[in-house]
C-alpha positions as CSV (number, residue, x, y, z in Angstrom):
1,M,0.4,0.0,0.0
2,K,1.4,3.2,-0.9
3,V,1.2,6.5,1.2
4,G,-0.3,9.3,-0.8
5,R,0.9,12.5,-1.9
6,G,-0.4,14.1,1.3
7,M,2.0,12.3,3.7
8,K,5.0,13.1,1.5
9,G,4.1,16.6,1.3
10,L,3.7,16.8,4.5
11,A,6.9,15.4,5.5
12,W,8.7,18.1,3.1
13,V,7.0,20.6,5.5
14,L,8.1,18.9,8.2
15,I,11.6,19.0,7.1
16,L,11.3,22.7,6.0
17,Y,10.1,23.6,9.7
18,Y,12.9,21.4,11.1
19,S,15.1,23.3,9.2
20,L,13.6,26.7,10.4
21,V,14.0,25.6,13.8
22,T,17.4,25.0,13.4
23,V,17.9,28.5,12.3
24,L,15.9,29.6,15.6
25,W,18.2,27.4,17.8
26,I,21.3,28.9,16.2
27,A,19.6,32.7,16.7
28,N,18.6,31.5,19.9
29,S,15.2,33.0,19.2
30,P,13.0,33.9,22.6
31,Y,10.2,32.3,19.9
32,L,11.7,28.7,19.8
33,F,12.5,28.7,23.9
34,S,9.0,30.1,25.1
35,I,6.4,27.2,26.1
36,W,4.3,27.6,23.0
37,G,7.4,27.3,21.2
38,V,8.5,23.7,22.9
39,I,5.1,22.6,22.5
40,I,4.9,23.4,18.9
41,W,8.4,21.9,18.6
42,L,7.4,18.8,20.9
43,V,4.2,18.4,18.7
44,S,6.4,18.2,15.3
45,I,8.6,15.4,16.8
46,V,5.9,13.3,17.4
47,L,4.6,14.1,13.9
48,G,7.4,13.6,12.0
49,Y,7.7,10.2,13.8
50,I,4.2,8.8,12.8
51,V,4.8,10.1,8.9
52,Y,8.1,8.0,9.2
53,K,5.8,5.1,10.5
54,Q,3.4,6.2,7.5
55,I,5.5,6.2,4.5
56,K,6.2,2.3,4.2
57,E,8.5,2.8,0.6
58,K,12.5,2.9,1.3
59,N,13.1,6.4,-0.3
60,I,15.2,9.5,0.7
61,I,12.0,11.4,1.7
62,K,11.6,8.4,4.6
63,H,15.5,8.5,5.4
64,L,15.2,12.8,5.6
65,M,12.2,12.3,8.0
66,L,14.2,9.9,10.2
67,Y,17.3,12.1,10.3
68,S,15.6,15.2,10.5
69,T,13.6,14.1,13.7
70,S,16.4,12.7,15.3
71,F,18.4,15.8,15.0
72,M,15.4,17.4,16.7
73,V,14.9,15.2,19.6
74,F,18.7,16.0,20.1
75,L,18.8,19.4,20.0
76,L,15.9,19.6,22.5
77,I,18.3,17.6,24.8
78,V,20.5,19.7,24.3
79,I,18.6,22.8,24.9
80,G,17.2,20.5,28.1
81,L,20.8,20.0,29.3
82,I,22.0,23.6,28.8
83,H,18.4,25.0,30.9
84,L,19.4,22.7,33.5
85,V,23.0,24.0,33.9
86,V,22.6,27.3,33.4
87,T,19.4,27.1,36.3
88,S,21.7,25.4,38.5
89,M,24.6,27.8,38.7
90,P,24.3,30.3,41.8
């Protein structure tokens, strides 16, 4: 069963969104690190995982979704560790 164009289109939109998140992360944007920014970030990661699981055939989009979603999880863990270290300083 092949996944429709809609799922592949959503995958490309998520990849573009992940690129935007990476740029905002590098720029230390307050929009990304607000409560709503983190919530939207987490929702996009879950959505990325769902899209990855829905794409059955092995193609470049599936690999890009896996790598970009994993990178978003990595960035979220790094920002959590940075927040933990900064808040524990006297």
